[in-house]
OpenMM code with the backbone's topology and positions (N, CA, C; nanometers):
from openmm import Vec3, app, unit

residues = "MET ILE THR LEU GLU PRO ASN GLU ARG ILE HIS LEU LEU ARG ARG ARG HIS GLN ILE THR LEU ILE PHE ARG ILE PHE PRO LEU ILE PHE ILE LEU ILE PHE PHE PHE LEU LEU VAL LEU PHE LEU PHE PHE HIS LYS ILE SER TRP PRO GLU PHE PHE VAL GLU ARG PHE PRO SER ILE SER VAL LEU LYS LEU ASN PHE VAL ILE ALA PHE PRO PHE SER LEU THR LEU PRO ILE PHE TRP THR LEU ILE PHE PHE GLU ILE THR ARG TYR TYR PHE THR TYR TRP ILE ILE THR ASN ARG ARG ILE ILE GLU ALA ARG LEU VAL SER LEU PHE ASN VAL GLN TYR SER SER ILE GLU LEU ASP LYS ILE GLN ASP MET THR VAL LYS VAL LYS GLY ILE LEU ALA SER VAL TYR HIS PHE GLY ASP LEU ARG ILE GLN THR ALA ALA GLU LYS GLY GLU PHE PHE LEU ASP GLN ILE GLY ASP PRO GLU VAL VAL LYS GLN ALA ILE ILE GLU ALA LYS PHE ASP TYR GLN ASN LYS LYS THR".split()
positions = [
    Vec3(8.7846, 10.5770, 8.5707),
    Vec3(8.8507, 10.5817, 8.6989),
    Vec3(8.8910, 10.7252, 8.7288),
    Vec3(8.8785, 10.7631, 8.8507),
    Vec3(8.9082, 10.8994, 8.8910),
    Vec3(9.0510, 10.9056, 8.9444),
    Vec3(9.1286, 10.9976, 8.8878),
    Vec3(9.2640, 11.0217, 8.9382),
    Vec3(9.2707, 11.1662, 8.9847),
    Vec3(9.3227, 11.1830, 9.1025),
    Vec3(9.3361, 11.3162, 9.1587),
    Vec3(9.4664, 11.3788, 9.1121),
    Vec3(9.4636, 11.5096, 9.0969),
    Vec3(9.5824, 11.5838, 9.0586),
    Vec3(9.6760, 11.5944, 9.1794),
    Vec3(9.8040, 11.6295, 9.1558),
    Vec3(9.8954, 11.6486, 9.2699),
    Vec3(9.8421, 11.7567, 9.3642),
    Vec3(9.8538, 11.7341, 9.4909),
    Vec3(9.8078, 11.8241, 9.5978),
    Vec3(9.6561, 11.8432, 9.6002),
    Vec3(9.5833, 11.7566, 9.5351),
    Vec3(9.4371, 11.7622, 9.5402),
    Vec3(9.3881, 11.6637, 9.6452),
    Vec3(9.3030, 11.7121, 9.7331),
    Vec3(9.2514, 11.6230, 9.8382),
    Vec3(9.0987, 11.6317, 9.8427),
    Vec3(9.0395, 11.5260, 9.8907),
    Vec3(8.8937, 11.5130, 9.8923),
    Vec3(8.8362, 11.5800, 10.0172),
    Vec3(8.7391, 11.6673, 9.9961),
    Vec3(8.6662, 11.7291, 10.1067),
    Vec3(8.5435, 11.6472, 10.1447),
    Vec3(8.4719, 11.5989, 10.0421),
    Vec3(8.3438, 11.5337, 10.0677),
    Vec3(8.3121, 11.4370, 9.9549),
    Vec3(8.2562, 11.3225, 9.9892),
    Vec3(8.2058, 11.2257, 9.8912),
    Vec3(8.0606, 11.1999, 9.9259),
    Vec3(7.9725, 11.2183, 9.8287),
    Vec3(7.8296, 11.1997, 9.8537),
    Vec3(7.7648, 11.1145, 9.7456),
    Vec3(7.6663, 11.0383, 9.7882),
    Vec3(7.5786, 10.9620, 9.6981),
    Vec3(7.4374, 11.0159, 9.7143),
    Vec3(7.3486, 10.9598, 9.6365),
    Vec3(7.2075, 10.9917, 9.6584),
    Vec3(7.1679, 10.9431, 9.7971),
    Vec3(7.0617, 10.9982, 9.8488),
    Vec3(7.0138, 10.9564, 9.9808),
    Vec3(6.9661, 10.8111, 9.9754),
    Vec3(6.9825, 10.7377, 10.0842),
    Vec3(6.9474, 10.5953, 10.0875),
    Vec3(6.7987, 10.5713, 10.0647),
    Vec3(6.7150, 10.6643, 10.1041),
    Vec3(6.5709, 10.6440, 10.0877),
    Vec3(6.5331, 10.6413, 9.9393),
    Vec3(6.6099, 10.7085, 9.8547),
    Vec3(6.5810, 10.7034, 9.7112),
    Vec3(6.6081, 10.5644, 9.6552),
    Vec3(6.7087, 10.4969, 9.7104),
    Vec3(6.7342, 10.3580, 9.6698),
    Vec3(6.6176, 10.2689, 9.7099),
    Vec3(6.5670, 10.2889, 9.8290),
    Vec3(6.4542, 10.2086, 9.8764),
    Vec3(6.3317, 10.2300, 9.7872),
    Vec3(6.3052, 10.3550, 9.7495),
    Vec3(6.1898, 10.3826, 9.6630),
    Vec3(6.2081, 10.3291, 9.5217),
    Vec3(6.3313, 10.3139, 9.4762),
    Vec3(6.3539, 10.2584, 9.3435),
    Vec3(6.3415, 10.1059, 9.3418),
    Vec3(6.3850, 10.0400, 9.4494),
    Vec3(6.3818, 9.8937, 9.4465),
    Vec3(6.2565, 9.8349, 9.5104),
    Vec3(6.1827, 9.9123, 9.5908),
    Vec3(6.0634, 9.8590, 9.6558),
    Vec3(5.9595, 9.8068, 9.5565),
    Vec3(5.9248, 9.8814, 9.4501),
    Vec3(5.8279, 9.8256, 9.3546),
    Vec3(5.8791, 9.6987, 9.2869),
    Vec3(6.0076, 9.6938, 9.2582),
    Vec3(6.0639, 9.5738, 9.1958),
    Vec3(6.0596, 9.4542, 9.2897),
    Vec3(6.0892, 9.4778, 9.4169),
    Vec3(6.0827, 9.3698, 9.5163),
    Vec3(5.9381, 9.3225, 9.5326),
    Vec3(5.8439, 9.4160, 9.5343),
    Vec3(5.7027, 9.3814, 9.5460),
    Vec3(5.6579, 9.2934, 9.4288),
    Vec3(5.6958, 9.3316, 9.3071),
    Vec3(5.6588, 9.2522, 9.1890),
    Vec3(5.7273, 9.1163, 9.1921),
    Vec3(5.8538, 9.1132, 9.2343),
    Vec3(5.9270, 8.9866, 9.2451),
    Vec3(5.8583, 8.8916, 9.3431),
    Vec3(5.8193, 8.9417, 9.4582),
    Vec3(5.7503, 8.8583, 9.5577),
    Vec3(5.6148, 8.8127, 9.5046),
    Vec3(5.5439, 8.9032, 9.4361),
    Vec3(5.4139, 8.8663, 9.3786),
    Vec3(5.4283, 8.7510, 9.2799),
    Vec3(5.5229, 8.7615, 9.1861),
    Vec3(5.5421, 8.6548, 9.0878),
    Vec3(5.5916, 8.5263, 9.1523),
    Vec3(5.6746, 8.5381, 9.2555),
    Vec3(5.7221, 8.4193, 9.3262),
    Vec3(5.6060, 8.3466, 9.3941),
    Vec3(5.5189, 8.4207, 9.4607),
    Vec3(5.4024, 8.3594, 9.5246),
    Vec3(5.3053, 8.3023, 9.4206),
    Vec3(5.2934, 8.3693, 9.3078),
    Vec3(5.2089, 8.3185, 9.2002),
    Vec3(5.2626, 8.1863, 9.1453),
    Vec3(5.3932, 8.1769, 9.1280),
    Vec3(5.4538, 8.0520, 9.0799),
    Vec3(5.4328, 7.9405, 9.1822),
    Vec3(5.4531, 7.9720, 9.3103),
    Vec3(5.4293, 7.8706, 9.4141),
    Vec3(5.2840, 7.8250, 9.4150),
    Vec3(5.1930, 7.9207, 9.4014),
    Vec3(5.0508, 7.8859, 9.3977),
    Vec3(5.0215, 7.7934, 9.2793),
    Vec3(5.0765, 7.8251, 9.1632),
    Vec3(5.0503, 7.7439, 9.0441),
    Vec3(5.1127, 7.6053, 9.0535),
    Vec3(5.2230, 7.5934, 9.1238),
    Vec3(5.2855, 7.4620, 9.1377),
    Vec3(5.2075, 7.3704, 9.2319),
    Vec3(5.1451, 7.4264, 9.3340),
    Vec3(5.0815, 7.3431, 9.4353),
    Vec3(4.9303, 7.3324, 9.4228),
    Vec3(4.8714, 7.4010, 9.3291),
    Vec3(4.7276, 7.3900, 9.3072),
    Vec3(4.7024, 7.3362, 9.1672),
    Vec3(4.6239, 7.2297, 9.1651),
    Vec3(4.5968, 7.1641, 9.0364),
    Vec3(4.4922, 7.2441, 8.9592),
    Vec3(4.5271, 7.2740, 8.8353),
    Vec3(4.4356, 7.3408, 8.7426),
    Vec3(4.4152, 7.2448, 8.6260),
    Vec3(4.2906, 7.2170, 8.5967),
    Vec3(4.2637, 7.1208, 8.4893),
    Vec3(4.2338, 7.1944, 8.3583),
    Vec3(4.2605, 7.1242, 8.2501),
    Vec3(4.2339, 7.1774, 8.1173),
    Vec3(4.0830, 7.1854, 8.0949),
    Vec3(4.0365, 7.2832, 8.0183),
    Vec3(3.8939, 7.2895, 7.9845),
    Vec3(3.8538, 7.1662, 7.9017),
    Vec3(3.7312, 7.1239, 7.9181),
    Vec3(3.6823, 7.0012, 7.8536),
    Vec3(3.6918, 7.0053, 7.7009),
    Vec3(3.6634, 7.1203, 7.6396),
    Vec3(3.6671, 7.1248, 7.4931),
    Vec3(3.8092, 7.1051, 7.4399),
    Vec3(3.9145, 7.1408, 7.5192),
    Vec3(4.0522, 7.1129, 7.4775),
    Vec3(4.0825, 6.9642, 7.4868),
    Vec3(4.0372, 6.9023, 7.5943),
    Vec3(4.0652, 6.7592, 7.6152),
    Vec3(3.9910, 6.6754, 7.5113),
    Vec3(3.8677, 6.7150, 7.4760),
    Vec3(3.7927, 6.6412, 7.3753),
    Vec3(3.8567, 6.6511, 7.2370),
    Vec3(3.9065, 6.7704, 7.2016),
    Vec3(3.9661, 6.7892, 7.0695),
    Vec3(4.1113, 6.7393, 7.0629),
    Vec3(4.1840, 6.7571, 7.1718),
    Vec3(4.3240, 6.7148, 7.1769),
    Vec3(4.3445, 6.6242, 7.2980),
    Vec3(4.3196, 6.4962, 7.2869),
    Vec3(4.3283, 6.4072, 7.4034),
    Vec3(4.4702, 6.3958, 7.4605),
    Vec3(4.5716, 6.4162, 7.3806),
    Vec3(4.7093, 6.4033, 7.4316),
    Vec3(4.7497, 6.5217, 7.5199),
    Vec3(4.6718, 6.6275, 7.5182),
    Vec3(4.7039, 6.7446, 7.5995),
    Vec3(4.6813, 6.7178, 7.7487),
    Vec3(4.6012, 6.6192, 7.7797),
    Vec3(4.5724, 6.5895, 7.9212),
    Vec3(4.6955, 6.5387, 7.9952),
    Vec3(4.7999, 6.4980, 7.9233),
    Vec3(4.9246, 6.4535, 7.9872),
    Vec3(4.9963, 6.5721, 8.0526),
    Vec3(4.9901, 6.6882, 7.9867),
    Vec3(5.0536, 6.8079, 8.0419),
    Vec3(4.9677, 6.8664, 8.1535),
    Vec3(5.0319, 6.9063, 8.2602),
    Vec3(4.9589, 6.9693, 8.3699),
    Vec3(4.9520, 7.1183, 8.3426),
    Vec3(4.8314, 7.1718, 8.3419),
    Vec3(4.8097, 7.3108, 8.3060),
    Vec3(4.8773, 7.4062, 8.4048),
    Vec3(4.8787, 7.3729, 8.5316),
    Vec3(4.9413, 7.4618, 8.6291),
    Vec3(5.0906, 7.4772, 8.6031),
    Vec3(5.1596, 7.3705, 8.5568),
    Vec3(5.3017, 7.3809, 8.5243),
    Vec3(5.3228, 7.4618, 8.3968),
    Vec3(5.2330, 7.4470, 8.3022),
    Vec3(5.2428, 7.5221, 8.1771),
    Vec3(5.2263, 7.6723, 8.2039),
    Vec3(5.1361, 7.7076, 8.2928),
    Vec3(5.1151, 7.8488, 8.3266),
    Vec3(5.2281, 7.9008, 8.4155),
    Vec3(5.2785, 7.8205, 8.5054),
    Vec3(5.3824, 7.8645, 8.5987),
    Vec3(5.5160, 7.8891, 8.5297),
    Vec3(5.5448, 7.8182, 8.4223),
    Vec3(5.6739, 7.8307, 8.3560),
    Vec3(5.7039, 7.9733, 8.3080),
    Vec3(5.6134, 8.0401, 8.2336),
    Vec3(5.6461, 8.1782, 8.1908),
    Vec3(5.6622, 8.2746, 8.3084),
    Vec3(5.5818, 8.2545, 8.4130),
    Vec3(5.5957, 8.3416, 8.5296),
    Vec3(5.7273, 8.3173, 8.6021),
    Vec3(5.7741, 8.1945, 8.6031),
    Vec3(5.9026, 8.1664, 8.6685),
    Vec3(6.0186, 8.2269, 8.5904),
    Vec3(6.0013, 8.2498, 8.4615),
    Vec3(6.1058, 8.3144, 8.3819),
    Vec3(6.1207, 8.4631, 8.4156),
    Vec3(6.0185, 8.5237, 8.4706),
    Vec3(6.0268, 8.6653, 8.5060),
    Vec3(6.1044, 8.6884, 8.6352),
    Vec3(6.1170, 8.5868, 8.7190),
    Vec3(6.1859, 8.6043, 8.8470),
    Vec3(6.3313, 8.6498, 8.8304),
    Vec3(6.4124, 8.5856, 8.7447),
    Vec3(6.5495, 8.6360, 8.7288),
    Vec3(6.5566, 8.7742, 8.6655),
    Vec3(6.4570, 8.8105, 8.5856),
    Vec3(6.4554, 8.9433, 8.5244),
    Vec3(6.4402, 9.0505, 8.6322),
    Vec3(6.3452, 9.0309, 8.7227),
    Vec3(6.3261, 9.1295, 8.8291),
    Vec3(6.4424, 9.1289, 8.9275),
    Vec3(6.5005, 9.0136, 8.9526),
    Vec3(6.6176, 9.0057, 9.0392),
    Vec3(6.7335, 9.0849, 8.9782),
    Vec3(6.7513, 9.0766, 8.8463),
    Vec3(6.8563, 9.1506, 8.7773),
    Vec3(6.8291, 9.3007, 8.7813),
    Vec3(6.7040, 9.3399, 8.7672),
    Vec3(6.6696, 9.4820, 8.7757),
    Vec3(6.6980, 9.5380, 8.9154),
    Vec3(6.6700, 9.4608, 9.0184),
    Vec3(6.7010, 9.5030, 9.1551),
    Vec3(6.8518, 9.5173, 9.1717),
    Vec3(6.9270, 9.4219, 9.1234),
    Vec3(7.0727, 9.4274, 9.1298),
    Vec3(7.1255, 9.5502, 9.0569),
    Vec3(7.0692, 9.5808, 8.9395),
    Vec3(7.1148, 9.6964, 8.8635),
    Vec3(7.0859, 9.8266, 8.9371),
    Vec3(6.9700, 9.8402, 8.9998),
    Vec3(6.9382, 9.9622, 9.0747),
    Vec3(7.0337, 9.9821, 9.1922),
    Vec3(7.0670, 9.8738, 9.2619),
    Vec3(7.1621, 9.8836, 9.3732),
    Vec3(7.3005, 9.9208, 9.3206),
    Vec3(7.3408, 9.8614, 9.2096),
    Vec3(7.4699, 9.8926, 9.1500),
    Vec3(7.4740, 10.0378, 9.1029),
    Vec3(7.3664, 10.0848, 9.0408),
    Vec3(7.3617, 10.2236, 8.9961),
    Vec3(7.3694, 10.3200, 9.1148),
    Vec3(7.3078, 10.2829, 9.2254),
    Vec3(7.3148, 10.3675, 9.3436),
    Vec3(7.4598, 10.3812, 9.3917),
    Vec3(7.5323, 10.2708, 9.3993),
    Vec3(7.6683, 10.2751, 9.4528),
    Vec3(7.7710, 10.3328, 9.3554),
    Vec3(7.7458, 10.3264, 9.2260),
    Vec3(7.8416, 10.3795, 9.1294),
    Vec3(7.8055, 10.5183, 9.0783),
    Vec3(7.7045, 10.5818, 9.1361),
    Vec3(7.6734, 10.7211, 9.1068),
    Vec3(7.7035, 10.8015, 9.2326),
    Vec3(7.8042, 10.8876, 9.2222),
    Vec3(7.8465, 10.9652, 9.3393),
    Vec3(7.9129, 11.0947, 9.2940),
    Vec3(7.9310, 11.1847, 9.3889),
    Vec3(7.9940, 11.3133, 9.3642),
    Vec3(8.1064, 11.3301, 9.4644),
    Vec3(8.2205, 11.3795, 9.4171),
    Vec3(8.3366, 11.4047, 9.5017),
    Vec3(8.3674, 11.5536, 9.4956),
    Vec3(8.3787, 11.6159, 9.6117),
    Vec3(8.4173, 11.7561, 9.6191),
    Vec3(8.5599, 11.7594, 9.6714),
    Vec3(8.6501, 11.8100, 9.5883),
    Vec3(8.7907, 11.8205, 9.6262),
    Vec3(8.8237, 11.9673, 9.6496),
    Vec3(8.9491, 11.9936, 9.6791),
    Vec3(8.9898, 12.1329, 9.6996),
    Vec3(9.0101, 12.2083, 9.5684),
    Vec3(8.9898, 12.1418, 9.4514),
    Vec3(9.0052, 12.2072, 9.3213),
    Vec3(8.8836, 12.1949, 9.2299),
    Vec3(8.8044, 12.0893, 9.2466),
    Vec3(8.6951, 12.0644, 9.1520),
    Vec3(8.5878, 11.9772, 9.2146),
    Vec3(8.4771, 11.9648, 9.1414),
    Vec3(8.3692, 11.8729, 9.1772),
    Vec3(8.3679, 11.7660, 9.0690),
    Vec3(8.3723, 11.6404, 9.1098),
    Vec3(8.3762, 11.5287, 9.0168),
    Vec3(8.2466, 11.4501, 9.0309),
    Vec3(8.1877, 11.4168, 8.9170),
    Vec3(8.0665, 11.3355, 8.9160),
    Vec3(8.0957, 11.2043, 8.8450),
    Vec3(8.0584, 11.0947, 8.9076),
    Vec3(8.0636, 10.9628, 8.8450),
    Vec3(7.9208, 10.9119, 8.8404),
    Vec3(7.8727, 10.8834, 8.7198),
    Vec3(7.7334, 10.8418, 8.7033),
    Vec3(7.7294, 10.7126, 8.6219),
    Vec3(7.6689, 10.6081, 8.6789),
    Vec3(7.6519, 10.4816, 8.6076),
    Vec3(7.5343, 10.4966, 8.5120),
    Vec3(7.5639, 10.4950, 8.3816),
    Vec3(7.4604, 10.5125, 8.2795),
    Vec3(7.3965, 10.3785, 8.2465),
    Vec3(7.4793, 10.2795, 8.2192),
    Vec3(7.4336, 10.1436, 8.1973),
    Vec3(7.5330, 10.0519, 8.2682),
    Vec3(7.5120, 9.9228, 8.2606),
    Vec3(7.5900, 9.8310, 8.3432),
    Vec3(7.7406, 9.8417, 8.3200),
    Vec3(7.7837, 9.8651, 8.1983),
    Vec3(7.9267, 9.8759, 8.1694),
    Vec3(7.9629, 10.0133, 8.1151),
    Vec3(7.8915, 10.1161, 8.1575),
    Vec3(7.9147, 10.2512, 8.1091),
    Vec3(7.9055, 10.3489, 8.2253),
    Vec3(8.0208, 10.3946, 8.2717),
    Vec3(8.0274, 10.4946, 8.3772),
    Vec3(8.0727, 10.6249, 8.3137),
    Vec3(7.9997, 10.7314, 8.3416),
    Vec3(8.0291, 10.8613, 8.2828),
    Vec3(8.0886, 10.9512, 8.3914),
    Vec3(8.2064, 11.0071, 8.3634),
    Vec3(8.2734, 11.0959, 8.4577),
    Vec3(8.2713, 11.2374, 8.4018),
    Vec3(8.2447, 11.3336, 8.4874),
    Vec3(8.2552, 11.4741, 8.4484),
    Vec3(8.2984, 11.5538, 8.5705),
    Vec3(8.3576, 11.6686, 8.5445),
    Vec3(8.4049, 11.7515, 8.6553),
    Vec3(8.3984, 11.8981, 8.6163),
    Vec3(8.3912, 11.9819, 8.7175),
    Vec3(8.3989, 12.1262, 8.6982),
    Vec3(8.4963, 12.1813, 8.8011),
    Vec3(8.5703, 12.2798, 8.7607),
    Vec3(8.6618, 12.3453, 8.8535),
    Vec3(8.5830, 12.4395, 8.9430),
    Vec3(8.6317, 12.4562, 9.0646),
    Vec3(8.5586, 12.5370, 9.1615),
    Vec3(8.5526, 12.6844, 9.1222),
    Vec3(8.6549, 12.7350, 9.0526),
    Vec3(8.6525, 12.8767, 9.0164),
    Vec3(8.5550, 12.9073, 8.9030),
    Vec3(8.4999, 12.8044, 8.8387),
    Vec3(8.4009, 12.8227, 8.7314),
    Vec3(8.2577, 12.8314, 8.7858),
    Vec3(8.2394, 12.8036, 8.9135),
    Vec3(8.1054, 12.8052, 8.9738),
    Vec3(8.0578, 12.9485, 8.9889),
    Vec3(7.9362, 12.9750, 8.9382),
    Vec3(7.8779, 13.1082, 8.9486),
    Vec3(7.7638, 13.1135, 9.0496),
    Vec3(7.6815, 13.0085, 9.0528),
    Vec3(7.5639, 13.0113, 9.1398),
    Vec3(7.5273, 12.8692, 9.1795),
    Vec3(7.4730, 12.8542, 9.3003),
    Vec3(7.4256, 12.7242, 9.3482),
    Vec3(7.2860, 12.7413, 9.4058),
    Vec3(7.1983, 12.6471, 9.3721),
    Vec3(7.0604, 12.6507, 9.4195),
    Vec3(7.0251, 12.5150, 9.4801),
    Vec3(6.9710, 12.5189, 9.6006),
    Vec3(6.9254, 12.3970, 9.6681),
    Vec3(6.7744, 12.3913, 9.6567),
    Vec3(6.7229, 12.2725, 9.6188),
    Vec3(6.5790, 12.2541, 9.6083),
    Vec3(6.5404, 12.1289, 9.6873),
    Vec3(6.4626, 12.1476, 9.7923),
    Vec3(6.4097, 12.0373, 9.8731),
    Vec3(6.2588, 12.0389, 9.8523),
    Vec3(6.2086, 11.9380, 9.7783),
    Vec3(6.0667, 11.9346, 9.7441),
    Vec3(5.9973, 11.8208, 9.8163),
    Vec3(5.8900, 11.8511, 9.8846),
    Vec3(5.8057, 11.7485, 9.9434),
    Vec3(5.8315, 11.7252, 10.0915),
    Vec3(5.7356, 11.6580, 10.1515),
    Vec3(5.7424, 11.6274, 10.2941),
    Vec3(5.8524, 11.5260, 10.3220),
    Vec3(5.8595, 11.4236, 10.2400),
    Vec3(5.9589, 11.3181, 10.2596),
    Vec3(6.1008, 11.3731, 10.2497),
    Vec3(6.1242, 11.4588, 10.1524),
    Vec3(6.2566, 11.5196, 10.1365),
    Vec3(6.2898, 11.6102, 10.2548),
    Vec3(6.1909, 11.6779, 10.3073),
    Vec3(6.2143, 11.7646, 10.4238),
    Vec3(6.2434, 11.6834, 10.5492),
    Vec3(6.1719, 11.5731, 10.5667),
    Vec3(6.1918, 11.4896, 10.6855),
    Vec3(6.3266, 11.4183, 10.6820),
    Vec3(6.3626, 11.3646, 10.5664),
    Vec3(6.4861, 11.2860, 10.5549),
    Vec3(6.6054, 11.3670, 10.5050),
    Vec3(6.5893, 11.4964, 10.4868),
    Vec3(6.6979, 11.5883, 10.4508),
    Vec3(6.7699, 11.5484, 10.3225),
    Vec3(6.6970, 11.5418, 10.2133),
    Vec3(6.7608, 11.5229, 10.0832),
    Vec3(6.6935, 11.6132, 9.9813),
    Vec3(6.7676, 11.6419, 9.8769),
    Vec3(6.7157, 11.7300, 9.7737),
    Vec3(6.8119, 11.7404, 9.6578),
    Vec3(6.7899, 11.8417, 9.5750),
    Vec3(6.8707, 11.8621, 9.4561),
    Vec3(6.9572, 11.9858, 9.4744),
    Vec3(7.0784, 11.9791, 9.4216),
    Vec3(7.1694, 12.0928, 9.4221),
    Vec3(7.2054, 12.1226, 9.2774),
    Vec3(7.1668, 12.2396, 9.2317),
    Vec3(7.1928, 12.2816, 9.0942),
    Vec3(7.3051, 12.3843, 9.0969),
    Vec3(7.4111, 12.3555, 9.0198),
    Vec3(7.5280, 12.4431, 9.0161),
    Vec3(7.5386, 12.5039, 8.8768),
    Vec3(7.5314, 12.6367, 8.8688),
    Vec3(7.5505, 12.7086, 8.7426),
    Vec3(7.6991, 12.7373, 8.7270),
    Vec3(7.7514, 12.7094, 8.6083),
    Vec3(7.8945, 12.7292, 8.5846),
    Vec3(7.9165, 12.8186, 8.4636),
    Vec3(8.0394, 12.8679, 8.4535),
    Vec3(8.0806, 12.9458, 8.3374),
    Vec3(8.1530, 12.8562, 8.2379),
    Vec3(8.1537, 12.7276, 8.2639),
    Vec3(8.2266, 12.6333, 8.1781),
    Vec3(8.1399, 12.5896, 8.0608),
    Vec3(8.1952, 12.4988, 7.9808),
    Vec3(8.1247, 12.4463, 7.8632),
    Vec3(7.9944, 12.3775, 7.9029),
    Vec3(8.0009, 12.2963, 8.0073),
    Vec3(7.8800, 12.2342, 8.0608),
    Vec3(7.8174, 12.3361, 8.1543),
    Vec3(7.7107, 12.4009, 8.1114),
    Vec3(7.6547, 12.5151, 8.1826),
    Vec3(7.5944, 12.4840, 8.3177),
    Vec3(7.5502, 12.3604, 8.3372),
    Vec3(7.4816, 12.3266, 8.4607),
    Vec3(7.5313, 12.1924, 8.5126),
    Vec3(7.5505, 12.1870, 8.6406),
    Vec3(7.5929, 12.0647, 8.7078),
    Vec3(7.4833, 12.0330, 8.8070),
    Vec3(7.4320, 11.9118, 8.8023),
    Vec3(7.3119, 11.8789, 8.8788),
    Vec3(7.3398, 11.7611, 8.9707),
    Vec3(7.3312, 11.7829, 9.1020),
    Vec3(7.3460, 11.6773, 9.2019),
    Vec3(7.2058, 11.6448, 9.2511),
    Vec3(7.1466, 11.5368, 9.1989),
    Vec3(7.0067, 11.5072, 9.2270),
    Vec3(6.9911, 11.4092, 9.3425),
    Vec3(6.8901, 11.4374, 9.4245),
    Vec3(6.8505, 11.3542, 9.5383),
    Vec3(6.9672, 11.3259, 9.6324),
    Vec3(7.0466, 11.4250, 9.6554),
    Vec3(7.1648, 11.4110, 9.7398),
    Vec3(7.1253, 11.4355, 9.8849),
    Vec3(7.1896, 11.3633, 9.9752),
    Vec3(7.1622, 11.3809, 10.1167),
    Vec3(7.2234, 11.5098, 10.1685),
    Vec3(7.1524, 11.5812, 10.2531),
    Vec3(7.1952, 11.7077, 10.3122),
    Vec3(7.2514, 11.8049, 10.2089),
    Vec3(7.1693, 11.8539, 10.1175),
    Vec3(7.2204, 11.9425, 10.0128),
    Vec3(7.2762, 12.0742, 10.0649),
    Vec3(7.2249, 12.1224, 10.1777),
    Vec3(7.2784, 12.2464, 10.2358),
    Vec3(7.4212, 12.2255, 10.2858),
    Vec3(7.4478, 12.1095, 10.3452),
    Vec3(7.5826, 12.0775, 10.3918),
    Vec3(7.6778, 12.0669, 10.2732),
    Vec3(7.6319, 12.0056, 10.1657),
    Vec3(7.7143, 11.9922, 10.0446),
    Vec3(7.7414, 12.1300, 9.9854),
    Vec3(7.6408, 12.2144, 9.9808),
    Vec3(7.6584, 12.3499, 9.9290),
    Vec3(7.7601, 12.4259, 10.0125),
    Vec3(7.7515, 12.4136, 10.1433),
    Vec3(7.8461, 12.4820, 10.2310),
    Vec3(7.9880, 12.4278, 10.2121),
    Vec3(8.0018, 12.2966, 10.1932),
    Vec3(8.1342, 12.2368, 10.1691),
    Vec3(8.1926, 12.2875, 10.0375),
    Vec3(8.1093, 12.3049, 9.9363),
    Vec3(8.1556, 12.3580, 9.8077),
    Vec3(8.1998, 12.5033, 9.8231),
    Vec3(8.1237, 12.5806, 9.8981),
    Vec3(8.1597, 12.7212, 9.9210),
    Vec3(8.2936, 12.7300, 9.9931),
    Vec3(8.3121, 12.6487, 10.0968),
    Vec3(8.4387, 12.6494, 10.1706),
    Vec3(8.5545, 12.6020, 10.0831),
    Vec3(8.5325, 12.4980, 10.0022),
    Vec3(8.6380, 12.4491, 9.9131),
    Vec3(8.6718, 12.5541, 9.8069),
    Vec3(8.5719, 12.6237, 9.7562),
    Vec3(8.5953, 12.7294, 9.6574),
    Vec3(8.6726, 12.8446, 9.7196),
    Vec3(8.6381, 12.8808, 9.8419),
    Vec3(8.7083, 12.9875, 9.9116),
    Vec3(8.8546, 12.9500, 9.9339),
    Vec3(8.8803, 12.8277, 9.9788),
    Vec3(9.0182, 12.7807, 9.9974),
    Vec3(9.0941, 12.7785, 9.8648),
    Vec3(9.0268, 12.7350, 9.7580),
    Vec3(9.0900, 12.7271, 9.6261),
    Vec3(9.1297, 12.8659, 9.5761),
    Vec3(9.0426, 12.9639, 9.5944),
    Vec3(9.0709, 13.0999, 9.5490),
    Vec3(9.1815, 13.1635, 9.6324),
    Vec3(9.1860, 13.1331, 9.7628),
    Vec3(9.2919, 13.1875, 9.8469),
    Vec3(9.4276, 13.1292, 9.8117),
    Vec3(9.4343, 12.9999, 9.7806),
    Vec3(9.5611, 12.9364, 9.7445),
    Vec3(9.6049, 12.9746, 9.6041),
    Vec3(9.5097, 13.0070, 9.5202),
    Vec3(9.5393, 13.0435, 9.3817),
    Vec3(9.6061, 13.1805, 9.3737),
    Vec3(9.5665, 13.2707, 9.4649),
    Vec3(9.6229, 13.4064, 9.4618),
    Vec3(9.7454, 13.4217, 9.5453),
] * unit.nanometer
topology = app.Topology()
chain = topology.addChain("A")
for resn in residues:
    res = topology.addResidue(resn, chain)
    for name in ("N", "CA", "C"):
        topology.addAtom(name, app.Element.getBySymbol(name[0]), res)
């Protein structure tokens, strides 16, 4: 849990860009729909056992082959649903807060493991914005790399929306922090 220091106020709160969430869950949704349609197909279309199985094992003809095949595929549906839920949860619990004293990062590592880290604004030495690709240019998202003089040498805000705006907010917050400090 993040607790702010006395007289510390939030300038900006940012998450990854929404399009990155869509790109992370789209393949999972596609696979989920594929397996769901496959299970429906197997339930409504009769598949018969091969003759050599029925001749050798006559009691096997009682079991319907389409249900036997559909069962393992139906077990994958909750797995993909859980993976989609986890990606959405990771998106919402990974964020960066820029205050008038520091930058705070909250990153969901696993379902019950949130990692918090922060750097003070006066420890920032250099900031680099990297916008790679056509999609990132069109939707205005990219990476912001912050070099620090602290123990953690690099602070990385990946796939953040409007990285130039975030960089400018950090510069303004650092300037205010240095003016109030002196």
